[in-house]
DOFI-410573 format. One record per residue (C-alpha): x, y, z. Coordinates in steps of 0.2 Angstrom, whole numbers, padded with zeros to 4 digits, always signed. Example, Ala and Ser with C-alpha at 12.3 -4.5 7.8 and 13.67 -1.06 7.14 Angstrom:
REM DOFI-410573
+0062-0022+0039
+0068-0005+0036
REM end
This chain:
REM DOFI-410573
+0578+0398+0047
+0575+0381+0039
+0574+0364+0047
+0587+0350+0044
+0574+0341+0033
+0574+0352+0018
+0573+0341+0002
+0584+0343-0013
+0599+0354-0010
+0602+0370-0020
+0621+0367-0021
+0631+0351-0017
+0650+0350-0015
+0656+0332-0016
+0674+0328-0013
+0681+0343-0021
+0700+0345-0022
+0712+0358-0028
+0731+0359-0028
+0743+0373-0032
+0759+0364-0038
+0764+0353-0023
+0752+0362-0011
+0736+0353-0008
+0724+0367-0003
+0708+0356-0004
+0709+0338+0000
+0691+0333-0001
+0677+0345+0004
+0659+0340+0006
+0644+0350+0010
+0627+0355+0004
+0615+0370+0006
+0596+0370+0004
+0585+0384-0003
+0583+0398+0011
+0597+0391+0022
+0611+0399+0031
+0625+0387+0030
+0641+0392+0040
+0658+0386+0035
+0671+0386+0049
+0689+0383+0049
+0706+0390+0054
+0716+0402+0043
+0724+0391+0030
+0711+0378+0031
+0705+0380+0013
+0690+0392+0015
+0696+0405+0003
+0701+0392-0010
+0683+0384-0008
+0675+0401-0010
+0685+0405-0026
+0681+0388-0033
+0662+0391-0031
+0664+0409-0038
+0672+0402-0054
+0690+0409-0050
+0698+0392-0048
+0693+0376-0057
+0693+0361-0045
+0705+0346-0049
+0693+0333-0043
+0676+0330-0035
+0660+0337-0042
+0649+0352-0039
+0630+0350-0042
+0617+0364-0044
+0599+0359-0041
+0605+0341-0043
+0614+0342-0059
+0633+0342-0061
+0640+0358-0067
+0657+0366-0071
+0659+0384-0066
+0671+0390-0079
+0673+0408-0073
+0665+0421-0062
+0653+0426-0076
+0647+0408-0076
+0644+0408-0058
+0634+0424-0059
+0624+0417-0073
+0620+0402-0062
+0614+0413-0048
+0630+0412-0037
+0636+0429-0030
+0651+0431-0019
+0654+0445-0006
+0673+0444-0002
+0680+0450+0015
+0689+0464+0005
+0674+0473-0002
+0676+0475-0021
+0666+0491-0022
+0673+0506-0032
+0674+0521-0021
+0674+0534-0036
+0658+0527-0043
+0640+0530-0036
+0630+0517-0027
+0620+0514-0043
+0635+0513-0054
+0643+0500-0042
+0627+0490-0041
+0626+0488-0060
+0644+0487-0063
+0647+0475-0078
+0628+0474-0082
+0623+0492-0084
+0606+0498-0089
+0607+0504-0107
+0596+0508-0122
+0604+0508-0139
+0621+0508-0131
+0617+0524-0120
+0617+0522-0101
+0600+0524-0094
+0604+0532-0077
+0586+0536-0072
+0582+0518-0074
+0598+0512-0065
+0594+0524-0050
+0576+0518-0049
+0580+0500-0048
+0595+0503-0036
+0583+0512-0025
+0571+0497-0025
+0585+0486-0021
+0591+0497-0006
+0574+0498+0000
+0572+0479+0000
+0588+0478+0011
+0581+0491+0023
+0592+0505+0017
+0580+0516+0006
+0587+0531+0014
+0603+0529+0004
+0604+0540-0012
+0609+0529-0027
+0618+0544-0034
+0629+0545-0018
+0648+0541-0021
+0652+0524-0012
+0668+0532-0006
+0658+0542+0007
+0650+0527+0014
+0653+0518+0030
+0660+0500+0029
+0642+0493+0034
+0634+0503+0020
+0647+0497+0008
+0642+0480+0012
+0624+0484+0008
+0629+0491-0009
+0639+0474-0012
+0623+0465-0007
+0612+0475-0018
+0624+0471-0032
+0622+0453-0029
+0603+0455-0029
+0603+0465-0045
+0605+0448-0054
+0594+0433-0052
+0604+0427-0037
+0600+0411-0028
+0615+0409-0017
+0626+0423-0009
+0643+0418-0002
+0648+0430+0012
+0666+0430+0018
+0668+0437+0035
+0654+0450+0033
+0654+0456+0051
+0673+0459+0052
+0672+0478+0051
+0655+0480+0059
+0650+0485+0077
+0637+0476+0087
+0622+0486+0080
+0628+0485+0062
+0629+0466+0065
+0611+0465+0070
+0606+0474+0055
+0616+0463+0044
+0608+0448+0052
+0591+0456+0049
+0595+0458+0031
+0601+0440+0029
+0585+0433+0038
+0575+0443+0025
+0585+0436+0011
+0583+0418+0017
+0564+0420+0020
+0562+0424+0001
+0571+0408-0003
+0589+0414-0006
+0603+0404+0002
+0618+0410+0011
+0635+0403+0014
+0642+0412+0029
+0660+0412+0034
+0665+0419+0051
+0678+0417+0064
+0666+0423+0077
+0658+0408+0085
+0646+0417+0095
+0638+0424+0078
+0634+0407+0071
+0621+0404+0085
+0612+0419+0080
+0612+0417+0061
+0616+0399+0056
+0606+0384+0052
+0619+0371+0049
+0638+0371+0050
+0652+0362+0040
+0670+0362+0046
+0686+0362+0036
+0703+0357+0043
+0719+0356+0032
+0709+0357+0016
+0697+0342+0021
+0680+0341+0029
+0680+0336+0047
+0661+0338+0048
+0647+0342+0037
+0629+0348+0040
+0630+0349+0059
+0615+0357+0068
+0619+0374+0075
+0608+0372+0090
+0614+0355+0094
+0633+0356+0092
+0642+0363+0107
+0656+0376+0104
+0669+0365+0112
+0665+0352+0098
+0667+0365+0084
+0684+0370+0091
+0690+0352+0092
+0684+0349+0074
+0693+0365+0068
+0709+0363+0078
+0711+0345+0081
+0713+0349+0100
+0702+0355+0115
+0704+0373+0119
+0696+0374+0136
+0702+0392+0141
+0703+0404+0126
+0709+0418+0138
+0724+0414+0148
+0722+0418+0167
+0727+0436+0171
+0743+0440+0180
+0740+0452+0194
+0749+0469+0192
+0761+0472+0207
+0755+0486+0218
+0772+0495+0216
+0771+0494+0197
+0778+0510+0189
+0767+0521+0179
+0773+0520+0161
+0760+0529+0150
+0751+0544+0155
+0738+0552+0144
+0730+0569+0150
+0716+0579+0142
+0720+0572+0125
+0709+0578+0111
+0707+0579+0092
+0695+0593+0087
+0679+0585+0080
+0684+0567+0085
+0687+0565+0103
+0691+0576+0118
+0696+0576+0137
+0704+0558+0137
+0713+0554+0153
+0721+0537+0158
+0737+0529+0164
+0744+0512+0161
+0757+0504+0173
+0770+0492+0169
+0762+0475+0166
+0745+0482+0165
+0732+0479+0151
+0720+0493+0148
+0705+0491+0136
+0695+0504+0126
+0678+0498+0123
+0665+0507+0112
+0656+0505+0096
+0664+0508+0079
+0665+0527+0076
+0666+0531+0095
+0684+0537+0093
+0693+0521+0100
+0706+0519+0086
+0709+0538+0084
+0713+0539+0103
+0727+0525+0100
+0733+0535+0084
+0734+0551+0094
+0744+0543+0108
+0756+0535+0095
+0758+0551+0086
+0750+0546+0070
+0736+0558+0073
+0741+0575+0079
+0731+0580+0095
+0724+0598+0096
+0724+0597+0115
+0732+0587+0129
+0748+0578+0132
+0756+0560+0131
+0770+0555+0143
+0780+0539+0143
+0790+0535+0158
+0788+0553+0164
+0794+0561+0148
+0782+0571+0137
+0781+0565+0119
+0781+0577+0105
+0763+0579+0098
+0760+0571+0081
+0777+0562+0080
+0778+0544+0078
+0797+0544+0077
+0797+0552+0095
+0785+0539+0101
+0795+0524+0094
+0811+0531+0100
+0804+0532+0118
+0798+0514+0117
+0780+0514+0110
+0774+0502+0097
+0757+0501+0088
+0749+0486+0079
+0736+0495+0068
+0718+0489+0064
+0722+0487+0046
+0738+0477+0047
+0740+0473+0029
+0739+0491+0023
+0746+0500+0038
+0757+0488+0047
+0766+0476+0035
+0776+0476+0020
+0767+0462+0011
+0780+0459-0003
+0795+0460+0009
+0801+0445+0019
+0797+0441+0037
+0814+0447+0044
+0812+0464+0035
+0795+0466+0043
+0801+0461+0060
+0816+0473+0060
+0807+0487+0052
+0807+0499+0067
+0824+0494+0073
+0835+0498+0058
+0848+0508+0069
+0851+0492+0079
+0856+0483+0063
+0866+0496+0054
+0884+0498+0052
+0892+0512+0043
+0876+0516+0034
+0874+0497+0029
+0861+0485+0036
+0868+0469+0042
+0855+0457+0035
+0863+0442+0044
+0860+0451+0061
+0842+0455+0055
+0838+0437+0051
+0846+0431+0067
+0835+0443+0077
+0819+0438+0067
+0823+0420+0068
+0824+0421+0087
+0806+0429+0088
+0799+0417+0075
+0804+0402+0086
+0798+0411+0102
+0781+0415+0094
+0779+0399+0085
+0776+0408+0069
+0772+0397+0054
+0780+0394+0042
+0796+0397+0052
+0805+0404+0037
+0812+0422+0039
+0814+0424+0020
+0795+0420+0017
+0785+0436+0011
+0774+0442+0024
+0759+0443+0012
+0759+0424+0010
+0755+0421+0029
+0738+0419+0038
+0731+0433+0048
+0736+0425+0064
+0754+0424+0059
+0754+0441+0051
+0749+0448+0068
+0763+0438+0076
+0775+0447+0065
+0769+0464+0072
+0771+0458+0089
+0789+0451+0085
+0793+0468+0078
+0790+0477+0094
+0798+0463+0104
+0814+0466+0094
+0813+0484+0097
+0811+0482+0116
+0794+0491+0117
+0788+0498+0134
+0771+0502+0128
+0761+0492+0116
+0745+0498+0107
+0735+0485+0100
+0720+0489+0088
+0709+0474+0084
+0723+0462+0087
+0713+0447+0082
+0702+0453+0067
+0701+0440+0054
+0710+0427+0065
+0704+0410+0068
+0700+0403+0085
+0716+0393+0087
+0727+0407+0082
+0717+0419+0093
+0721+0408+0109
+0740+0409+0104
+0739+0428+0102
+0730+0430+0118
+0744+0420+0127
+0757+0431+0119
+0749+0447+0125
+0748+0440+0142
+0767+0435+0141
+0771+0453+0136
+0761+0460+0150
+0769+0448+0163
+0786+0453+0157
+0781+0471+0161
+0775+0479+0145
+0761+0491+0147
+0747+0487+0134
+0732+0496+0128
+0720+0486+0117
+0705+0491+0106
+0693+0478+0100
+0675+0478+0093
+0672+0462+0102
+0668+0467+0120
+0671+0449+0126
+0689+0451+0120
+0692+0467+0129
+0685+0460+0145
+0695+0444+0143
+0711+0453+0141
+0710+0469+0151
+0713+0473+0169
+0704+0490+0167
+0692+0496+0155
+0688+0513+0148
+0671+0514+0141
+0669+0526+0126
+0655+0534+0117
+0655+0549+0104
+0673+0553+0108
+0671+0554+0127
+0677+0542+0141
+0661+0538+0150
+0669+0528+0164
+0684+0518+0169
+0680+0502+0178
+0689+0486+0183
+0686+0472+0170
+0681+0460+0183
+0667+0472+0189
+0657+0473+0173
+0650+0461+0160
+0647+0463+0141
+0629+0468+0144
+0635+0481+0156
+0647+0488+0144
+0634+0489+0130
+0621+0497+0142
+0634+0511+0146
+0639+0513+0127
+0621+0515+0122
+0616+0527+0136
+0632+0537+0132
+0628+0538+0113
+0610+0543+0117
+0615+0557+0129
REM end
């Protein structure tokens, strides 16, 4: 990592502005990055980070301000111009093509060719050299990208960036789909890149990460810089939160509400298994209780939720809700009995992005709003508006398309859906993925309110701190097996990781 005294910046952004009609996405952003630096950009959803990224990537042209490259003012006319300069962008939604090989993805748009004929041997050779440089020489360049894990797809995206003369890589939420071991490997790769003089703009909602990987921090709020070039080691987390949100958030996790001793058992899972994925899963959840599933990516956590919900048909075991056994593999039966799921991929699996908020909120409760086979949209809007106000969803417009909202507000839509439905059991898979720290605290408070009202909740998260902060009890999972069940107050993050690693090695 570099020191704060680093000479001429590689890139400078001075007072950059950008508007879309009446909406001012950027109101004056300033920061600079030095050669070999990891510069972290922080900000809540909607702060302007995505617009800033696309401005540097040549997707958008700024309305005002200036961008300097090695001290010279430049205009980045389009994405090709950005790549020609040496600026590569890795978006949160990875832009690899599953049907192509690793080598074909790496050289997509600048293929190795001789006299118009693709030179696959040369492409595979250079691809292997790039993968080896990134510590993944075991990946075959001829392997289809669609068969890779999210972590390895990121390596392919990084290799693509390095296949050009790249001097600056912009990484947007690169750790969002990675487990703790994969994050460590990502950091190793980033450190190797910066040691060779390549600069990295690193965007993340995970404040704990920036202490491990960042050199300096710049903060954006409402499209405007509130701080630029802060020292990672000298800036307390409380100050970063205040700069991002404009307020102090002393307690991210609201205090737990004790589950009454006489609380009824709502969900009972017995001997549940899906051949080849997980087996012998047993647990119960009482009314008002939050049970967390902790384990690495690939341990079977999400699949357990899907089997409980009926989206994945179990090959063994049973699921009962309020004493009634559910039909295996039937989402309809689960929903009809009062179960709801907020899936890991809320955009592709949970929301109708091109439909208005009110339609998304009432999606699982159509029977309630139907009369003579016709939906009563007025009643739908009224029910949705009630939840919009209760959950403080912004913007508070039931006719706004769900796809235009931030990640935190999209998550609130899913919670509102199950509140309207009167759900008894709520399954939450990665409830705050891609959600900023301010919105996270709101979602945590909503989850606590639901449990206090008697909803039984099961939560899965890659962030062990999140599971510990929310759950009353914890199931520690490795390789499709429940290793142990423990009270959340009786274990810490290191204890969970030790159990997971021991279980994975067994």
